[in-house]
C-alpha positions in Angstrom: 130.7 142.3 108.4 129.8 145.5 106.4 126.0 146.5 106.2 125.0 148.5 103.2 121.7 150.2 103.9 119.6 151.2 100.6 116.1 152.3 100.1 115.4 148.5 99.1 116.6 147.2 102.3 120.4 146.3 103.2 123.1 144.0 102.1 124.9 141.6 104.6 127.6 140.7 102.5 129.0 141.9 98.9 130.4 138.9 96.9 132.3 139.3 93.6 130.8 136.0 92.0 127.8 133.6 92.5 130.2 130.8 92.4 132.2 132.0 95.3 128.9 132.0 97.2 128.3 128.4 96.1 131.9 127.4 97.1 131.4 128.9 100.6 128.0 127.5 100.8 129.2 124.0 100.0 132.1 124.2 102.9 128.9 125.0 105.1 127.0 122.0 104.0 130.0 119.7 104.4 130.9 120.8 107.9 127.3 121.5 109.7 125.1 119.1 107.8 127.0 116.0 107.5 127.6 115.0 111.1 125.8 111.4 110.5 127.9 110.9 107.3 131.2 111.3 108.9 130.2 109.5 112.2 129.3 106.5 109.9 132.5 106.7 108.0 134.4 106.8 111.3 132.5 104.1 112.9 133.3 101.9 109.7 137.1 103.0 109.3 138.2 104.7 112.4 140.0 107.6 112.9 143.6 106.6 113.3 146.7 106.7 111.1 146.5 107.1 107.6 142.6 107.0 107.9 142.8 110.6 108.9 144.0 111.7 105.7 141.4 109.6 103.9 138.6 111.3 106.1 140.2 114.7 105.3 140.2 114.0 101.7 136.5 113.1 101.9 135.4 116.5 103.5 137.5 118.0 100.4 135.7 115.6 97.9 132.5 116.4 99.5 132.9 120.3 99.2 134.1 119.8 95.5 130.9 117.6 94.8 128.5 120.1 96.3 130.1 123.0 94.5 129.8 121.0 91.1 126.6 120.2 91.7 125.3 123.7 92.6 127.0 125.3 89.7 125.4 123.2 87.2 122.3 124.7 88.0 123.4 128.1 88.8 122.3 131.3 87.1 121.4 135.0 87.8 117.9 133.7 88.5 118.2 130.5 90.3 121.5 130.3 92.5 119.8 132.0 95.6 116.6 130.3 95.4 118.1 126.8 94.9 120.7 127.4 97.7 117.8 128.6 100.3 115.5 126.0 99.7 118.3 123.4 99.8 119.6 124.8 103.1 115.9 124.9 104.8 114.9 121.3 103.7 118.6 119.9 104.7 118.1 121.5 108.1 115.2 119.0 108.6 117.0 116.2 107.2 120.1 116.8 109.2 117.8 116.8 112.4 116.2 113.6 111.7 119.7 111.7 110.3 121.5 113.2 113.4 118.6 112.2 116.2 117.3 108.7 114.8 120.1 107.7 112.3 117.4 107.2 109.6 118.0 107.5 105.6 116.1 110.0 103.8 115.2 107.9 100.7 112.3 107.9 98.4 110.1 105.5 100.7 110.9 107.7 103.7 109.7 110.6 101.7 106.5 108.8 100.7 105.8 108.1 104.4 106.4 111.8 105.4 104.1 112.9 102.9 101.3 110.7 104.0 101.8 111.3 107.7 98.9 113.5 109.2 99.3 116.6 111.4 99.1 114.7 114.8 101.9 112.3 113.9 103.9 115.1 112.7 103.5 116.9 116.0 104.9 113.8 117.8 108.1 114.7 115.9 108.1 118.4 117.0 110.6 119.6 119.7 113.1 122.4 120.9 116.3 120.5 119.0 114.2 120.4 115.7 113.7 124.2 116.4 117.5 124.9 117.0 118.5 123.0 113.8 116.1 124.8 111.6 116.8 128.1 113.0 120.8 127.9 112.9 121.0 125.7 109.8 118.0 126.7 108.0 116.7 130.1 108.5 120.0 131.9 109.4 122.3 130.9 106.5 119.1 131.4 104.1 118.8 135.1 105.4 122.2 135.6 105.0 122.3 134.5 101.5 119.1 136.4 100.8 120.8 139.6 101.7 124.1 138.9 100.0 124.8 141.1 97.0 126.2 139.1 94.0 128.2 141.0 91.3 126.9 139.6 88.1 129.3 140.3 85.0 128.5 139.9 81.3 126.8 136.4 80.2 130.0 135.7 78.3 131.9 136.0 81.3 129.6 134.1 83.5 129.7 131.2 81.4 133.4 131.3 81.3 133.4 131.2 85.4 130.8 128.7 85.2 132.9 126.1 83.2 136.3 127.5 85.1 134.2 126.3 88.1 132.9 122.9 87.0 136.6 122.1 85.4 138.0 122.8 88.8 135.7 120.8 90.9 136.2 117.7 88.4 139.8 118.3 88.9 139.8 118.0 92.5 137.2 115.0 92.4 139.4 113.3 90.0 142.6 113.9 91.8 141.1 112.8 95.2 139.7 109.6 93.7 142.9 108.5 91.9 145.0 109.5 94.8 142.9 107.4 97.2 141.9 104.5 94.6 142.1 101.7 97.1 139.8 103.7 99.9 137.4 105.0 97.7 136.9 101.6 95.9 136.4 100.0 99.2 133.8 103.1 100.0 132.0 102.4 97.0 132.0 98.8 96.8 131.8 97.4 100.3 130.2 100.4 102.0 127.3 101.5 99.8 124.9 102.5 102.7 127.5 105.2 103.9 126.4 107.3 100.9 122.5 107.4 102.1 123.8 109.9 104.8 125.2 112.5 102.5 123.3 115.6 102.9 121.8 117.1 100.7 122.9 115.0 97.7 121.1 111.9 98.8 117.7 113.4 99.7 117.7 115.5 96.5 118.2 112.0 94.5 115.5 110.4 96.6 113.0 113.1 95.7 113.7 112.8 91.9 113.4 108.9 92.5 110.1 109.3 94.4 108.8 111.7 91.6 109.8 108.8 89.1 108.1 106.3 91.0 104.8 108.0 91.7 104.1 110.5 88.7 102.9 109.1 85.6 102.3 111.1 82.3 99.5 108.5 81.3 96.5 108.2 83.9 96.6 105.0 85.8 93.8 102.4 84.9 92.9 100.2 87.9 93.6 96.5 86.7 91.0 94.0 87.9 92.0 90.7 89.4 90.1 88.0 90.7 86.8 88.6 89.0 86.4 85.0 88.9 86.2 84.8 92.8 83.5 83.2 94.5 82.7 81.3 97.9 82.8 77.5 97.8 81.3 76.7 101.2 78.2 74.7 101.9 75.8 77.4 102.9 73.3 74.9 104.2 75.8 73.3 106.7 78.4 75.9 107.2 78.2 79.2 109.3 79.3 82.5 107.6 82.7 83.8 108.1 83.1 86.7 110.6 87.0 87.8 110.4 88.7 90.6 112.2 91.8 91.6 110.8 93.9 93.9 113.1 96.5 95.7 111.4 99.2 96.8 113.7 101.6 99.7 113.8 105.3 99.2 114.5 105.1 96.1 116.5 108.0 93.8 116.8 107.8 89.9 117.2 110.4 89.7 119.7 108.7 92.3 122.3 105.7 89.8 122.4 106.1 87.6 125.6 104.2 84.9 123.6 107.3 84.7 121.3 109.4 84.4 124.4 110.4 88.0 125.5 111.4 88.3 129.2 108.9 90.9 130.0 105.4 90.0 130.4 104.1 92.2 127.5 100.8 89.6 126.7 99.4 88.9 130.3 95.8 88.7 128.8 96.5 87.1 125.6 98.3 84.2 127.2 95.0 83.1 128.7 93.4 82.8 125.3 94.0 80.2 122.9 96.1 82.0 120.4 98.6 81.4 117.9 101.6 83.7 117.9 103.7 83.4 114.5 107.3 84.6 115.5 108.8 84.7 112.3 107.0 86.9 109.9 108.9 89.6 107.8 107.4 92.5 106.5 107.2 93.8 103.0 108.8 97.2 103.7 110.0 99.2 106.8 107.5 101.8 106.7 103.8 102.0 106.9 103.3 103.9 103.5 105.1 100.9 101.8 104.2 97.9 103.6 100.2 98.6 104.0 99.5 98.7 100.4 102.3 95.9 99.9 100.5 93.5 102.3 97.2 93.8 101.0 98.6 93.4 97.2 98.9 90.4 95.3 102.5 91.2 94.5 105.2 89.7 96.8 108.0 92.1 98.0 110.3 91.6 95.3 107.8 92.3 92.7 105.9 95.3 94.3 106.1 98.8 93.6 104.2 102.0 94.2 102.8 102.1 90.7 101.8 98.6 90.6 100.1 98.9 94.1 97.9 101.7 93.2 96.8 100.2 89.8 95.9 96.8 90.7 93.2 95.7 92.8 93.9 94.2 96.3 92.7 91.4 98.6 89.8 93.3 99.6 88.7 94.1 96.1 88.9 90.1 95.3 86.6 89.4 98.3 84.3 92.2 97.5 84.1 90.6 93.9 82.6 87.6 95.5 79.4 89.6 96.1 79.3 87.6 99.4 81.7 89.4 101.4 80.7 92.7 103.4 83.9 94.5 104.0 84.6 97.5 106.7 87.8 99.4 107.4 88.2 101.4 110.6 91.3 103.4 110.9 92.8 105.0 114.0 96.1 105.6 112.3 97.0 108.0 109.2 94.6 106.3 106.7 94.5 102.9 104.6 97.4 104.3 102.1 94.9 103.4 99.3 93.9 99.9 100.3 90.3 100.7 101.5 89.2 103.3 98.6 86.8 100.8 97.3 85.3 99.5 100.6 83.3 101.3 103.4 85.8 103.2 105.6 85.6 105.0 109.0 88.0 107.4 110.3 88.4 107.0 114.2 91.0 109.5 114.6 87.9 111.7 114.8 86.7 112.3 118.4 83.1 112.7 116.9 83.3 109.1 115.8 85.6 107.4 118.4 84.0 107.7 121.8 87.5 106.4 123.6 89.6 109.4 123.2 91.4 111.2 126.1 93.4 114.4 126.3 96.6 112.8 124.5 94.6 110.8 121.7 91.9 108.6 120.2 92.4 105.2 121.5 92.5 102.0 119.5 89.5 100.3 121.4 87.1 102.8 120.4 87.2 101.0 116.9 85.4 98.1 118.6 82.3 100.1 119.7 79.3 99.9 117.2 80.9 96.8 115.4 77.9 94.9 116.7 75.6 97.1 114.7 77.3 96.7 111.5 77.1 93.0 112.0 73.5 93.1 112.8 72.9 95.2 109.5 74.3 92.5 107.4 72.6 89.2 108.7 73.9 85.8 107.0 76.7 87.4 105.1 80.6 86.7 105.4 82.1 89.7 107.1 85.8 91.0 107.1 86.5 93.9 109.4 89.8 95.6 109.3 90.9 98.0 112.5 94.0 99.9 111.5 95.8 100.6 114.9 97.9 103.6 116.0 99.6 100.8 118.1 103.0 101.5 118.8 103.7 104.7 116.7 106.9 106.5 117.4 108.9 108.3 118.6 106.2 109.3 121.3 105.6 105.7 122.4 104.5 107.0 125.9 101.5 108.7 124.5 100.2 105.3 122.9 98.8 104.0 126.1 96.7 105.2 129.0 98.5 105.8 132.4 97.3 102.7 134.0 99.2 100.7 131.3 102.7 102.3 132.7 103.7 99.0 134.0 107.5 99.1 133.0 109.3 102.0 134.5 111.2 104.4 134.2 109.8 105.5 130.8 111.2 108.0 128.3 108.6 110.8 128.1 110.2 112.7 125.1 110.2 112.3 121.4 114.0 113.0 121.7 114.8 109.4 121.9 118.6 109.9 121.9 118.5 111.8 125.1 116.8 108.7 127.0 118.5 105.7 128.0 117.7 102.5 126.0 116.0 101.1 129.0 113.6 103.9 129.0 112.8 104.0 125.2 112.3 100.2 125.5 109.9 100.4 128.7 107.9 103.0 127.0 107.7 100.8 123.9 106.8 97.8 126.0 104.1 99.7 127.5 102.3 100.5 124.4 102.8 96.7 123.4 100.9 95.8 126.7 98.0 98.3 125.4 98.0 96.4 122.3 97.5 93.1 124.2 94.5 94.6 126.0 93.2 95.9 122.7 93.7 92.2 121.0 92.2 90.6 123.9 89.1 93.1 123.9 88.8 92.1 120.1 88.6 88.3 121.1 86.0 89.3 124.0 83.8 90.9 121.2 84.0 88.0 118.7 83.5 85.0 121.4 79.7 85.5 121.6 79.4 85.2 117.7 80.7 81.8 117.8 77.4 80.1 117.5 76.1 82.0 114.4 79.7 82.5 112.7 83.1 80.9 112.1 84.7 83.7 114.0 88.6 84.8 114.0 91.0 87.4 114.8 94.1 87.8 112.5 96.6 90.4 113.7 99.6 91.5 111.9 101.9 94.5 112.1 102.8 96.7 109.3 106.6 96.9 110.2 108.9 96.7 113.1 111.0 99.4 115.0 114.5 100.2 116.1 114.8 101.3 119.8 118.3 102.4 120.0 120.2 99.0 118.7 123.3 100.3 117.0 122.3 103.9 117.4 119.1 103.1 115.1 115.7 104.5 116.0 112.3 104.5 114.5 111.9 102.7 111.1 112.1 103.4 107.4 115.8 102.2 106.6 115.9 100.8 103.1 115.1 97.3 103.1 118.4 95.4 102.1 120.2 97.0 105.0 117.2 97.3 107.6 117.8 95.5 110.7 115.8 92.8 111.8 114.2 94.8 114.5 112.3 96.7 111.7 111.2 93.9 109.4 110.4 91.1 112.0 106.6 91.9 112.7 104.3 90.4 115.2 101.4 88.3 114.2 98.8 86.6 116.2 95.7 84.4 115.2 92.7 83.4 117.4 89.8 81.4 116.3 86.2 80.8 117.7 85.1 77.1 118.7 83.0 76.9 115.7 86.0 77.6 113.3 88.1 75.2 115.0 85.7 72.5 114.6 84.7 73.0 111.1 88.1 74.3 109.4 91.4 75.1 111.4 93.1 72.7 113.5 94.7 74.9 116.0 96.9 72.3 117.4 98.4 71.6 114.0 98.8 75.4 113.2 100.8 75.9 116.5 103.3 73.1 115.2 104.5 75.5 112.5 104.1 79.1 114.4 107.8 79.6 114.4 108.1 78.8 110.3 109.3 81.6 108.2 106.5 83.5 106.6 106.2 87.2 105.3 103.5 89.7 104.6 103.4 88.1 101.2 101.1 85.3 102.7 98.4 87.6 103.9 96.8 88.1 100.5 96.1 84.3 99.9 95.5 83.7 103.8 92.5 86.0 103.8 91.2 84.4 100.8 91.6 81.1 102.4 89.9 82.1 105.4 86.7 83.1 103.5 86.6 79.7 101.5 87.2 81.7 98.2 88.1 79.9 94.9 89.9 82.0 92.4 92.6 81.8 89.6 94.6 84.5 92.0 94.2 82.1 95.1 97.5 80.2 95.7 97.0 77.5 98.6 100.8 77.0 99.0 100.8 80.9 100.2 97.9 80.5 102.8 99.4 80.2 106.1 96.3 78.3 107.3 96.2 75.6 104.4 98.2 72.9 106.2 96.1 73.1 109.2 92.7 73.0 107.3 90.6 70.0 108.2 88.7 70.2 104.6 91.4 71.1 102.2 
C-alpha cells in the first residue's frame, strides 16, 4: 500500500473515483457486517445443493443494493462523511445483532436513546471494543485518508448515472433469474430483511424520526375530566395501592406459575394471585411502559398518541381525591409520571439501599410511611419502578445472598455462557424480586386497619434467555417469541379490601385467563372505584371478583 506524505498529512490509498470507493466499501459491508443476516438465511434455507447459488446471488445482490444506496447520496462533499458515519454506527449494530440476535428497529432505537449511562455500561465489554475498532475505526480511518480523484461535474454526473444503471441492472438480473427464491424470501420470510446491516437500521432511524418528530407542537389531550370517586366515605376506608412496575420478568420463571425452580419461596406463603397469561403491549421498556398506562390498547397505541394524551395517573389525579407518587429505580418513567410527584431512586443520596454494584429496589420502600402520614384520609397510589431483571448483566441485579441457583453467567456476553448459566443468573434476579414484593406486602399489612390496601405487580416485558439463539428483548412484536411478551403479574389484597371489595377466591378461578397490559388502565380505575366515561368495567381484571359491582 503506497503512502504519500504531504504537508497536510499522508494518503493511504489513491483511488480514481468515489464510486469505486463506494463499491469496495459495499463489498466490505456485505462480507463483514452481515453475519447475522447470512446465518439467518442459512438457518431458513440451508446451504446445500442449489441453495448455495441462491446465497451467493444474495451476496452479489447486497453489494449492488449498497452500491446503489450510497451512490444516490454521493457527492464530492458527502461521500466520505456518509461512509464513515455508516461504518462507525454499523460496527455497533453488527455487534448487538451478532451477539444477541436482536433487531435494530425504530423501537429499539427509542429504547437505546432512553437508556441511562449505568444501563449502557452493562453492555460494554471487550468484544464490543473489538467490533468497533476493526469494523468502525480502522475502515473509517482508511476512507478518511483515501485520496479520491474528482473529475468535472459533467463527468461525475455521468459516472453517477452509470453506477446507478449498472447496480439496477445487476439487481434486476438477480431477481429475475431467481424469481422463485426471492418471492419466498420477500413474502414468506420477511423478518430476514430486519438483519440487513446497514440498510435496515438506516430505515429504522427514518421511521423513528417520522414517529417522534412533529412539525406542529403536540397539545396534551385531556381525558377522564369527569372522573370521580363513588365510594361511601363514611363507611369505606380509603384505598392504598402500591403498583410495582417490574422489569423484564417472564411469567414462566415464577414458581407460582409452575416453574420447576423455587423462585417464589416468600410469595408462596402469602395469599397472592399470580396471573400467568398476561401479554405485554410491547417488547421494550420505552414502548411498554407508556402504553400500559395509556387508554389505548396495543393495536391503537403509538408514541405520538402516548405523549399527547393523558394517562391513567392523570385520570386518577383528575378526581382530586387520589395522591400519587412515582419512585423510580430504573431509567425513568418514560413520560408517564411527568405530572405527578416523582422521585429518582437511582440516586444514592436518596436511596439508602445502595451497594458497590447498584441501588437496590427495596430502597424505594423506605420513607413511604412518611408519605402516607403526610396525606391522611386520602386515597393513595404509589408506583415503584424496579430495576428488576434488567439484562444482560443479570448477575448484578441481586445481592450475593440471593445467588441460590448456580453456576451463574457473570458476564454481559451471554453468548459465551451456557443457557443454564444464563438462566441461573436470571432466576436469581427473580428470587430477589420475590423478596422485594414480599417486603412491599409486609409494609402494607399494618395499614389494613385504616386502608383498603393492595399490591399490584406487573412487568413491562419479558426476556429471551438464549431460546432459538435470541437474547434480551426488543424484537418487533409480530415476530417476538412468547418469552418476550408473556409477563409476570401478581396481586395481593389486605384483609380489609377482601372483606369490602375483592373476592380473592373468585379472582383465583380465572388467574390463568388471557389478559394483557391493555387491562391495567381500567383495573387501576376500578381499584379506586372511579366513575368516568373512560372506565370500561369489562376491561377491569378485578370486576368479576368484585363484591359490590
